[in-house]
C-alpha positions in Angstrom: 14.6 25.5 6.1 15.0 27.3 2.8 11.7 27.4 1.0 13.2 26.9 -2.4 15.1 23.9 -1.2 12.0 22.5 0.5 9.9 23.0 -2.6 12.5 21.0 -4.6 12.5 18.3 -1.9 8.8 17.7 -2.1 9.0 17.8 -5.9 11.4 14.9 -5.6 8.9 13.0 -3.5 6.0 13.9 -5.8 7.9 12.6 -8.8 8.2 9.2 -7.1 4.6 8.7 -6.3 3.6 10.0 -9.7 5.8 7.5 -11.4 5.0 4.4 -9.3 1.4 4.8 -8.3 -0.8 6.8 -10.6 -3.9 5.9 -8.7 -2.6 7.1 -5.3 -1.2 10.2 -7.0 -4.5 10.9 -8.7 -6.4 10.5 -5.4 -4.1 12.3 -3.0 -3.2 15.1 -5.3 -6.7 16.3 -4.5 -5.8 17.0 -0.9 -4.9 20.5 0.3 -1.3 21.2 -0.9 0.4 20.8 2.5 -1.4 17.4 3.2 -0.7 16.2 -0.3 3.0 17.0 0.1 3.1 15.1 3.4 1.5 12.0 1.7 4.1 12.3 -1.1 7.0 12.2 1.4 5.6 9.3 3.3 5.0 7.4 0.0 8.6 8.2 -1.1 10.0 6.6 2.0 7.9 3.4 1.6 8.8 3.2 -2.1 12.5 3.6 -1.3 12.2 0.8 1.3 10.3 -1.4 -1.2 12.9 -0.8 -3.9 15.7 -1.9 -1.6 14.0 -5.3 -1.2 12.8 -5.7 -4.7 15.7 -4.4 -6.8 17.5 -6.6 -9.3 20.7 -6.8 -7.2 22.2 -9.7 -5.4 20.6 -10.7 -2.0 23.6 -9.3 -0.1 23.3 -6.0 -2.0 19.6 -5.8 -1.2 20.3 -6.5 2.5 23.0 -3.8 2.5 20.7 -1.2 0.9 17.9 -1.9 3.4 20.3 -1.8 6.3 21.6 1.5 5.1 18.1 2.8 5.0 17.5 1.7 8.5 20.6 3.4 9.7 19.4 6.6 8.0 16.1 6.2 9.8 18.0 5.8 13.0 19.8 9.0 12.3 16.5 10.7 11.5 15.0 9.6 14.8 18.0 11.1 16.6 17.7 14.4 14.7 20.8 13.9 12.5 19.3 12.8 9.3 21.1 12.5 6.0 21.3 15.6 3.7 18.9 14.2 1.1 15.5 15.4 -0.3 13.6 12.5 1.2 14.8 13.1 4.7 14.5 16.9 4.5 10.9 16.5 3.3 10.1 14.0 6.1 11.6 16.3 8.7 9.2 19.0 7.6 6.3 16.5 7.8 7.4 15.4 11.3 7.5 19.1 12.3 4.1 19.9 11.0 2.2 16.8 12.1 2.2 14.6 15.2 4.0 11.7 13.6 4.9 8.4 15.1 8.1 6.9 13.9 7.2 3.4 14.9 5.3 2.5 11.7 8.3 3.5 9.7 10.4 0.9 11.5 7.5 -1.6 11.0 7.7 -0.9 7.2 11.3 -1.8 7.2 10.7 -4.9 9.2 8.3 -6.0 6.4 10.9 -5.4 3.8 13.4 -7.5 5.7 10.7 -10.2 5.8 10.7 -10.2 2.0 14.5 -10.6 1.9 14.1 -13.8 4.0 11.0 -14.8 2.3 8.9 -17.9 3.0 5.3 -18.3 1.9 2.8 -17.5 4.6 1.4 -20.6 6.3 -2.0 -19.2 7.0 -4.2 -16.1 6.9 -2.8 -14.9 10.2 0.7 -15.0 8.8 -0.5 -13.2 5.6 -2.1 -10.5 7.7 1.0 -10.1 9.8 3.2 -9.6 6.7 0.5 -7.3 5.2 0.5 -5.2 8.3 4.2 -4.6 8.1 4.4 -3.6 4.5 1.0 -1.8 4.1 -0.9 -1.5 7.4 2.1 0.5 8.7 1.5 2.9 5.8 -2.0 3.5 7.1 -0.7 4.4 10.5 1.9 6.8 8.9 -0.8 8.6 7.1 -3.2 9.0 10.1 -1.7 12.1 11.6 -2.1 13.8 8.2 -5.6 12.6 7.3 -7.2 12.4 10.7 -5.9 15.1 13.0 -8.8 14.8 15.6 -9.6 11.1 15.8 -6.2 9.5 15.1 -6.1 7.0 18.0 -9.7 5.8 17.4 -8.9 5.2 13.7 -5.8 3.2 14.1 -7.5 -0.2 13.7 -9.3 1.1 10.6 -6.1 2.4 9.0 -4.4 -1.0 9.6 -7.4 -2.9 8.1 -7.3 -0.7 5.0 -3.6 -1.3 4.5 -4.0 -5.0 4.8 -6.9 -5.0 2.3 -4.8 -3.0 -0.2 -1.8 -5.4 0.3 -4.0 -8.5 -0.3 -5.3 -6.7 -3.4 -1.7 -6.2 -4.6 -1.0 -9.9 -4.0 -4.1 -11.0 -5.9 -3.2 -8.7 -8.8 0.4 -9.8 -9.0 0.2 -13.6 -8.4 2.1 -14.4 -11.7 4.5 -11.5 -11.5 5.5 -12.4 -7.9 6.2 -16.0 -8.9 7.9 -15.4 -12.2 10.0 -12.4 -11.3 10.6 -12.9 -7.5 10.0 -16.6 -7.0 7.5 -15.7 -4.2 4.1 -17.3 -3.4 2.1 -15.0 -1.1 -1.0 -17.2 -1.2 -1.2 -18.9 2.2 -0.2 -22.6 2.1 -3.2 -23.5 4.3 -5.6 -21.9 1.9 -4.0 -23.5 -1.2 -4.3 -26.9 0.4 -7.9 -26.2 1.4 -8.9 -25.4 -2.2 -6.7 -28.2 -3.6 -4.5 -25.9 -5.7 -0.9 -26.8 -5.6 2.3 -24.8 -6.1 2.8 -26.8 -9.3 -0.5 -25.6 -10.5 0.6 -22.1 -9.7 3.8 -22.4 -11.6 2.0 -23.7 -14.6 -0.5 -20.7 -14.5 -3.5 -23.0 -14.1 -6.7 -21.0 -13.9 -9.4 -23.6 -12.9 -12.3 -23.7 -10.5 -10.0 -24.4 -7.6 -7.9 -21.4 -8.3 -10.9 -19.1 -8.7 -12.3 -20.3 -5.4 -8.9 -19.7 -3.7 -8.5 -16.3 -5.3 -12.1 -15.3 -4.4 -11.5 -16.4 -0.8 -8.8 -13.9 -0.4 -10.6 -11.2 -2.5 -13.7 -11.6 -0.3 -11.5 -11.2 2.8 -10.0 -8.0 1.4 -13.5 -6.7 0.5 -14.7 -7.4 4.0 -11.8 -5.3 5.3 -12.7 -2.5 2.9 -16.3 -2.6 4.1 -15.1 -2.4 7.7 -13.0 0.6 6.9 -15.9 2.4 5.2 -17.7 2.7 8.5 -15.0 4.9 9.9 -14.5 7.1 6.8 -16.6 10.0 8.1 -14.3 10.3 11.1 -11.4 11.5 9.0 -10.7 15.2 8.4 -13.3 16.9 6.2 -10.7 17.9 3.6 -9.3 14.3 3.5 -12.5 12.3 3.1 -13.0 12.5 -0.7 -9.3 11.9 -1.6 -9.2 8.9 0.8 -12.5 7.5 -0.5 -11.2 7.9 -4.1 -8.0 6.0 -3.3 -10.0 3.2 -1.7 -12.4 3.0 -4.6 -9.7 2.9 -7.2 -7.8 0.2 -5.3 -10.8 -1.9 -4.6 -11.7 -1.8 -8.3 -8.5 -3.7 -9.1 -10.2 -6.9 -7.8 -13.0 -6.4 -10.3 -10.5 -5.8 -13.1 -8.9 -9.2 -12.4 -12.4 -10.8 -12.3 -13.2 -9.2 -15.7 -10.0 -10.7 -17.2 -11.3 -14.2 -16.2 -9.0 -14.2 -13.1 -6.0 -14.1 -15.3 -3.3 -12.7 -13.0 -0.6 -14.8 -14.6 0.0 -13.4 -18.1 -0.6 -9.7 -17.4 -1.1 -7.1 -14.8 -4.7 -5.9 -14.5 -5.4 -2.2 -14.3 -8.5 -0.1 -13.6 -9.6 1.3 -16.9 -9.9 5.1 -17.5 -13.7 4.6 -17.9 -13.8 2.9 -14.5 -11.7 5.7 -12.9 -14.2 8.3 -14.2 -17.2 6.3 -12.9 -15.6 5.9 -9.5 -14.6 9.5 -9.3 -18.2 10.6 -10.3 -19.7 8.3 -7.7 -17.6 9.8 -5.0 -18.6 13.3 -6.0 -22.3 12.6 -6.5 -23.0 9.5 -4.4 -25.3 9.5 -1.3 -22.7 9.4 1.4 -19.0 9.3 1.9 -19.2 5.9 3.5 -21.1 4.4 0.6 -19.2 5.9 -2.3 -16.6 3.2 -2.7 -18.7 0.1 -2.0 
């Protein structure tokens, strides 16, 4: 493939992650260049899939867009991909790394789940959904970040993805309801903590909501902790960027807490000061596995 064209293709992918996830871009831009470009291409695919499901179009338009993307993935799998920067970049990634296309299909399955959305009944249903839209991403990245222990790290990669998706859900409670009419908080957990859909629609932040929110946050934090035990098994050049991405994402939960659990009227972000502290801890902390705790 022409080097100039390939450079432009990866620049296209880099622009997508830089626009839509500054924390991931900040962390993974510290990888060696070839690995960073691979991450950018994988992220660009996932972002494209997410945009198909979450665009402002009519339901039938969203479905058609997602079906077209699946057809393009089918073509890619057969070696006849579309002539587009995303697919050219991904072809290079699949050539350079021992990639598994299965998680890419799992990602699309998760986006189709959003198009036929129903609130998860329980934690098991939430984790199943979270695997498809985020745990699958962890599996996509494994061949890039863990070339020697890929199979052993599959459970850890899935747990990390699920933790990050639950973090997204807890950050975006109000946004998901107001803009997408979706409630991702499990019905069983809402009933357990006596917090109703009506309370949610009114943006009620009371003791019941805090306990419900913390139940899910503690579950996500437990998954982050489980992932930390495997961090040292990743490639040496990938440990710090990966630890940084985990630390920055986990800090979102504390940002919501610091706002008084207000995830209705605003989106909570990790402050620049917090990013600096997390980055410094990863560089100067006692061990890789402890740096993001």
